[in-house]
N, C-alpha and C positions, 0 to 999 in steps of 0.2 A: 226326038222330044226330051225337054229339057227338064223334067219331073217338076213335082209341085212346089208352090212357093213357101218356103221355110219361114217357119214362125220362131222366134227365138221363146223358149220355155214349153214349148209344145212338141212330143214325140209320143204318137200312138203306140199301144200295145203292139199293131201288128207291124209297124217299122221296127220298134224293140225286137221282134223276133227275125225279123228280116236282117238286122245289123250282127245279132247273135250267129245267127247262121251262116252268114256269109266270113265272119269272124273266123266260124271255127273250119269251114273248108278252105280257108287262104291260107289260115296257119299251120294246117295239117300238111303242107307241102315240105315243111322245114324239116319233118321230121320220119318221112317214108324211109329216106334210103337208109335210116338207124338199123332199120331190119333186114334191109335188102344189099348192104355191102358185099357180102362174099358171093352169092348170084352174079351181082355185077360184075365185079371184079374178074370173076372165071368167064362171064360171055365175051366181055369186052378187051381181055387178056390185060388188065392191070396189072403192072409188076406187084407184088406183094407189098413193096417198103413205100407202096402210094395207095394202095387200098383205102387207107384211112382218111385221103382226099375226098374220097365220095361222099363222106359226110359231112367233115369241115368245109368243104367251101361252101356248101349251101350254107352253112352257119356264119361263116364270113361274110357271104353276102348280105345275109339279114343283117349282120350287126353294121354294115357299111350304109343297108338302105336305113336303118333306124337314124343314124345320124345325118346322114347327107340328105335323104329326102323328107323324110317325116317332117321335119320342121318346115317344108315348103308350103304347110297347112295353113302357114299364117300369111303367107303371100300372095298363094296362087288359089283359084277358085277350086274348092274342096271336090266338087262333084267331077271335074274333068281332070283334075289330079287322082282320083280313086281310080277312074275309068282307066286312064292312062296307064296305070300301074296293073288293073286286072288284064288289059289287053297283054301288056308285056308278058305276064305270067302264062296267059294262054302260048304266047309264042315260045318261049322258054322251055315251057312243058312240051311242046311239041318238038323242041331241039333234044331233050333228053330221051323220049319217046324212039324218035328215028335216028339218033345217034349210031354209028357203027365204029367208031374211034373214040380210046380214052379222051383225047384233046377236045373233042366237042362236047361228049357229055358232062366233062369237067367245067367245061365255058359255060354250058347251057345250065348246070346245076348252080353255078355261083349268079346266075342272072334268074333264076329261080329264086333265089334267097332274097336277093335285091328286091324283087317284085311284089316278094309276100309281105312287104309291109305296108301295102294298103290297109289292111285288117286296122293298123295302126295310126291311118288317117282317121278310120271312121271313129274309133273311140271318143276323141275329141270331139267330133263332129255331132256326136251324140250327146253330149253334155252340153253342149251350146244348144240343142233343139228340146233340153231337158229344163223344167222349172228346178231350180236350186233347191228345194226342198224335197226333191226325187233323186236327184243325180245319184247317189249311192245305190238306190234301188234299179236305175238303168244301168250303170255301170256293171253291177253284180249280176244283172240278166245277160248282159251282152258278155261278159267275163265268162259266166258259165258256159256259154257257146263257144267262146274261144279254148277253154280249157278242154272243153269235149271233146273239140277237134285234136288237140295236142295227146290227150291219151289215146284216143279212137284209132290216130294214126297208125301205132307202130304194129297193133294185133289186125287192123284191116291190111295193111302191107303184107303182112306174115300169111295172112288167108289167101289174098288174091293170089301173090306170089306162088304159095305151095301149089295151088290149082291150075293158075292158066300163065305163070312166069312173070318176073319183074317187069315187063314192059305193059303187063296190063292193068299195074299200080297207076302208072301215071297217065295210061289211054283211059282209065276210068277218073281220075284226078282232072284230065286237060278238059272231058265233056265236062265234068261238074263247073269247071272255072267260065268255059262258055257261055252254061247257063247263068252261072254267078253274074257274068256281064252283061248278059239280055237282062236280067232282074234289076242290075243296079240301072242300066238305060232307061228302064220304064219307072222305077218307083224314086230313085235317089233325089233328093232336094239340091237347087243349086243355093251354094253359100259365099258371097264374095266376102273375105277378110279384106281390112284396110291397111295395107302395106305401108310401112312407115320408111323401110330400108331394102338393099338391094339383098343378092343370095350371098355374097360375102359377107356383108354384115351381121345377116341373118345366122349363119354360123359361129361367126365369135361372138354374137347375143347369147348362142344356146349355151356355149362353153361359159360365159360370163354368168347363167344362173346359177352353175354351179357354185361360184364364189360368193355371190349375195344373198342367197339361199338357203338359210341352216335347216329350213324344215325340208327342204327338197334332199339335200345331204342327206339327213337323217332317215326321211323314207327310202331311199335307194339304197342306203346302208342295210337296213332292216331287210328289205325285201331281196335283196342282192345274196344275202347270207341265205334267207330261206330259200329262194329260188335255187342258189347253189346246192343246199343240201339235198335240194327236190332232185336235183339233176345227178348226184351223187348217188343217192338212192337208185334211180331207174338206170343208172349206168353198171353199178355191180351187182342188184337184186337179181338179172339174169344168170349173171356169171355164177353166184350163189345157188341159185334155184337149181339150175344144172349140176351144180359139183355136191351138193349138200343133198337134194331131193330127189337128184335122177330127171328131172323134169324135160319132156322134148319142149321144141320148139313152139307146137301148138299149146301147148299146157302152159308156157310161159308168157303165150301171148295171152291166154285165157286168164291169168293172173293180173297184167297189166289192164284187161276189160274190167277186171273187178275195182281196180285202182282209181277206175275213173268215177267211181261214185263221189268222190272228194269233191269234184266240180259242182255238186249239188248246194254246197255251202254258200257259194258264190252271192246269189240271190239274197240269202239269209244276211249276210253280212252286210250286203250294201243297205239294208233295211236298218240294222244295228247303227251303221253310221250314218243315216240321216236322223237318226234319234239321239246323236251328240255322244256313243258311246266307242268313239272311234279307238281311244287309247284302250279302253278294254280288250274290245278285239285283237289288238296288236298283243297286249301281254298274252292273253289267253291263247292266242296262236303260237308265240313262242314257247309257250311251258308245252302245250299240245304236241310240238313239234319234237321238243327235246325229250319227251315222255315217249313219243311215239319210236325215236332211235333207240332208247333205251330198251324198249320192249322188243323190237324188232332184232336185238341183239340176242336176246335171251329166248326168243323165239326159233332162230335157226340154230343155236347150239341143242334146244332140245328137242329139236323136229317138229314144232307146233305151227303148222301149217296155217290153221283158221286163225290164230292169234297174227302172224306172220300179215296175211290179208288185212286185219283189222288195221295193225300200224301202218301199212299202204294207205289205207280209206283216210285215216285222222291224220297221216302226215301230209294228205295231198289237200285236205280238208284246211289245215293251218294254213298253208302256203297260198291256197286260192282266197280266203278269209283275208289276209293281211294285205295281197295286191288289189283285192276291191277296195279297201278303207284305205289305202294308201296311195290309189289312183285318185280318190275323192279328194284326199288332202292338196295333194299337187296340182288336179286340176283348178282348184279354188285359189291359188296364189295369183291367177292373173287371169284375167276374161282374153286378153290379147295375144297371149304368149302361151297358149296350150300346145300348140304343134312344137315349139320349142321346147317347152317343159316335158312332154312326153317324148320328146327324141332325147333329152339327155338323161331322163328317167329310166326308159328301157333300154336305153344303148348299155348303161353301167350295170342294170338288171341282167341282160343278156350276157355280159363279159361275167358276171357272177355265174350265171348259168353254165358257161363254158367253161371255167376253172372247175366248176364243181364236176362236169363229166370226166375231164381229167383226172381230178382227185379221187373220184371215186373209183376208176380203174387202177390208179396207183396204189391207192390203200390197201385193195381188195389183194393184189397181186403180190402185196410186200407184207401183208399181215392176215388176209382173211377178211369174212364180216366182221369179225371182233375188231378189227382197226377202224375197219371203215364206219362203224355204228358208233365208236367209242370217238373219232374225229368229227361226224355229223352233230351228234350231242353237243361237242366241245364248242364247236362253231356257233351251234345256237346259242350256247350259255353264254360268250363274249357279247353276241349281239343283244341278249336280255339283259347283260349287267349294263350295256350302253343305254339301251331302252330306259333303265330305270333310272337314270342319270335327268333324263326330260322329265321323268315326273316330279323333281324338284324343282323344274324351272315354273316360271310365272305361265304358261299357256303356249298354246298353239300358236304360229306364224299365221297373221290374219292375212287374208286376201288383200292383194295390190297389184296396181297397175306396175308394169315391167317394160 
């Protein structure tokens, strides 16, 4: 079955829901191991000095896939590319599930990261299928599903591993991805791009976009900082919750589940972007993120758990809102280069997130949550100052062919 014929400017609410769910269950695979590094290392007898690789290799694979595979959406038929990546993810998860040695597990984990970028092929495809006036809303709805998958991955992994062992997490995920492949095979439309270059020039063109597009550079800087401090928070806060409040792993998972409420902001932010309020949303997102960090610092020292939960939700809300409006701007820069634009944008965003994870652990171990919250607020302030220079410019870069 080849899927229905696509029509540019037409994406039904049901297909939007399908895209959102598929993106959520796909991207969740990057984050399961963050809650399972300890049990996996013990079971597979991974040396302590290599335990961090359980998480890092999946993330490195995702970063490699973002740069080397997502841009293929501009030259390869999108349905085929998405199905190939989904099939690769099914096989990679099976490798993780059945691995009995550290080498096989780590290699399979890297492949899981690479193949999880199928979600980033679907987002540009959704914008192609959407009318221009509704692209922000569509991106918001899909990103809401994607972020929900990210936020639910950790508590779900903790729950399943606590009751059935760590392999149960990957067994459930593999089953979900098999069902996802069957669903996409049935409903995903065919979209033939009009390639004007080969693979090598395609990668060079992806890098060139960083040079020629000032708007792309600004948007990836804003979101790179926000996603970085987002990862700082969710790397450091479990450590702080255990040390300061004495929470168990299950209670920390419940805290993370509460933070998933921030994903609800994505559809609303998309609607505001469609109405021309992109800059307003960006400015508000930065201010809210900075305030959230300040409040979280006070809440931790005062022992105010309820306030800390609110700070987590508002920080997530700010990060997701800016992601939606930024993607709408980036995808509007060129109709023919959305795959490359997304590859360049998301690669840099992911690098910011990875740096934030490292910084979150470093600041907490060297200065406690006070240093972590101060660093997070300071980074957002620097980004806000950069954003204020944009307000003095004549306007956003207009869409153009690249």
